[in-house]
N, C-alpha and C positions, 0 to 999 in steps of 0.2 A: 282219343276216346278209349275208355276201358269198359268192356262188358264182361262180367264174370258169369260163366255158364256152368251150372251144376248139372251133371249129366244123368243122374239116376237117384231114386230113393228106394229104400227097402220097403217092399209092399207090406210085410208083416208088421212093420213098425211105422206105418205111414204117418199117423198123426204126430208122433214124436219127431220123426224125421223131417216132416214138413215144417214143424215149428222150428227145428234146428236150422233148416235152410233159410227160413225167414229171419231167424236170429243172426245168421251169417250176413244177411242183407241189411242188418241193423234194425230190425223191427222191434226187438226187445233190448232194453238196456237198463242199467241201474244208475240212478242219479248220483250215487256215491262211488261208482266204479272208478278205478284208477284212470287218470287222464289218458295214458297211453292205450288203454283198451277201447276208449270211446271217441277219440279225437276225430276219426274219419266219419263218425255218425252224428257228431254234435254240431253240424253246420246249421245256420239259421234256416227256419222253415219258410224259405222264399224261393221264387222261381229261379232256376239255374243252379240252385244248391240242394234241392230236394232230390233224394235218390229215386231212381226209376226202377220198378220191379215188374218184369214181364213173366207171367206164369204160362208156360207152354204145356198144354195138356195133351198127352198121347191118346187120341180118341180112335185109334185104329182097332182092328179086330181083336188084338190081344187084350183090350180092356174088358172084354167079355169073359176072359179066363177066370176060372174059379179060384178062390183063395179062402182059406179057413179063418175068417175074421168074425168077431161077434157082430150081431146086428147093430145098426146105427141107433144110438141112444137119443138122437134128436129128431123127432117126428117132423119138424119144420124143414129138414133137409129134403124130405120127400124122396128118400131112397126106396124105390119100389120093391116090395117084399114078396110079390106073387106074380105068377105068369098071367098074361104074356108080358114080355119086356122086363123080366125080373132083374133087379140090380143087386139086391142083397146077396152076399156070398161071392161077388165078383170084384175084380180089381177096380173097375169103374165105380162100383158102389162104395168101396172103401175110400177111394179118392174123393168122391163127391161128398161123402159124410165128413171126412177130415177137413176138406176145404171149407165147407159150410160152417162147421163148428169153430174152426179157427177164426174166420172172418167175423162170425157172429160174436165171438168172445172178446174181440178187440174193441176198445172204445173209439169214438170219433177222434179223440185227441191222438191216439196211437196211429190210427189209419191215416190221419191227415199229414203225418210226417213224410209220406211217400206218395208217389204217383204209381198207381196200379194199372196194369193192362193184362188181358188174357188172349192167348192165341191157341187155336186148334188146327189140326191138319185139315187141308181141303178134302172135300168129298169127291168121289169118283166123277170124272176121270182125271182130275187135276192133282198134281203133287204140290209141294210147298205147304204153307199155312196161311190162315186168314185171321184178321183181328176180330175175335168174338166180342171183346169189350175194349173200347178205346181207352187209352190212358186217362185216368181220372185221379184227382186229389180228393179223397173222401173227406169232406168238411161238413156235411149235413147228414141227418138220419136218412133222408130220401136217397142220397147217393150211396150210402151203405146198403140200403134196401135194394137198390138196383143191382149191386154186386151179388147180394144174397139171392135175389130172384133169378139172376143169370145162372148161378150155380145150381139152385134147386130145379131149374128148368131143363137141365141137361138130361137127355134121354139115351139109354144104352144102345138103342137101335136107330132112332131117328137122327142122332148126331154122330153116328159112326163114320169115320173118315176113310180116306183111301190108304195108300201105303204110308209107312212111317218115314216120310222123306225128310229126315231130320236136318241134313246139311242144307237143303234148299230152304227149309223153314228158318234155319238160323240166318241164311242170307236175307230172307224176308224180314226177319227181326232186325237185322242190321239196318236195312233200308228204312224201317219204321222208326228206329231210334234216331236216325240221322235226318229224318224228313226227306228221304230220297224217293226215287221212282218206285212205283209198285211193280213187283214182279208178277206174282199170281195171287196176291192177297185180296184182289177184288173179285175172285171167283167165289163159289158157294154163296151166290148172290142173295139168297133169301135169309142168310144168317150172319153175314159180316156186318160190323158196326160202321155205318156210314160216317160217324163222327171221327173215325180214324183217318179219313181222307180230307184233303184240303177243299175239294169241291165236288160237284156232281159227276165229273168225269172219272173220278176215283183213280187217277193216274199218279198221284203224289200223296205221300203220307204226311200227317201232322206229327211232327216230332214232339215228344213229351218235354223237350228242353234238356239239352245236355249240360252246358255250362261247366261247372266244376263238380257236378254231382257224380256219384257212383251209379253205374247202370248194371242191373242184375237180370240174368235169365235163370229162372227156376224151372227145370225141365222134369216133368213127372212122366217117366218112361215106363212102359209095360213090356218091353222087349228090346232086342237089339235094333238099332237104326238101320235103315237100308235106303240107298240112293243110287241113281244112275251115275256112275263115276264120271263119265265124260261131261255131263251137264253140270254136276256139282263142282267139278274142277274148273270148268269154264267160268262159273259164277265166282268162285274163290279168286280166280285170276283177275276178275274185275276189281277186287279189293286189294289184291297183292299180286302184281305181275310176276313175282319171283316165287310164287307158291309152289310147293312140292309136298309129296306125301311125307308125313312124319309119324313117329311112333311114340305116343305118350301114354302113361298109365292111367286109364280111366275105366269106369265100370262097363259092364255089358259087353266086354271084348271088342269095343269099338276101335282099340288100338291095333287089332289084327290087320297087318298090311294087306291081307287078301280079302278082307271084308268089303262088301259092296256098299261102302259109305264113306263120307268125308266129314262126318260130324266132328271128329276130334280136331281136324285141321281148322275148321271154323272156330271151335272153342279156343284153340291156341291163338288164332289170329285176334280174336276179341280181347284176349288178355295181354296183347302186346301194346 
């Protein structure tokens, strides 16, 4: 299995960067493009061949940080413009607006070419992440509306997570992709999507279906990842018993060998 993890997007150019990230995942293509450019994205739209796209949204305290962006031009996104819980002028508000406008602009036909899921970081006191929206192939307007309602319903304070435990969230994502055992994804119980689990015990994930499809993680980060090294390393060794710290060039200084995270190691493992 190959999962491609994109580790950061420029906040000031979020809308364009997010579109580029989804283009990287194959969401946009030209029917007359050269064959070598689209071969990996031109598989039949059937189970086992449809790419899976998981959007991991950094909902930790940094998403409240100010950023000089224009107000959201789509009122339907419901980016709150006044206090309390003001979202305009924050990283969260920019991301919420960009996500909403992007999904809204895509046709059912475009969206149906992929399985989409959303993950947020767990809320205090838990680390890792939880499935905010189970993987879905959007093939009807009602399903598209469910995605849009989920995005517009995000609140800057009521959905604020715990620490940016990126490495353990990536482990959680791996378990979800593969239909493995739940680590901490059944926490934040009032907000996780029960459809992501096989039954009421919420101990096993429903895989979106790997098959021969590409699997993508688009990580919208608001700051440097941080994790407990020992726990993250232990989880990584469950996937690769020979795991060791490596140094790869990625954004947000996560390749710093002294940084308190293992996000780059998980990203490298997913790409093997």
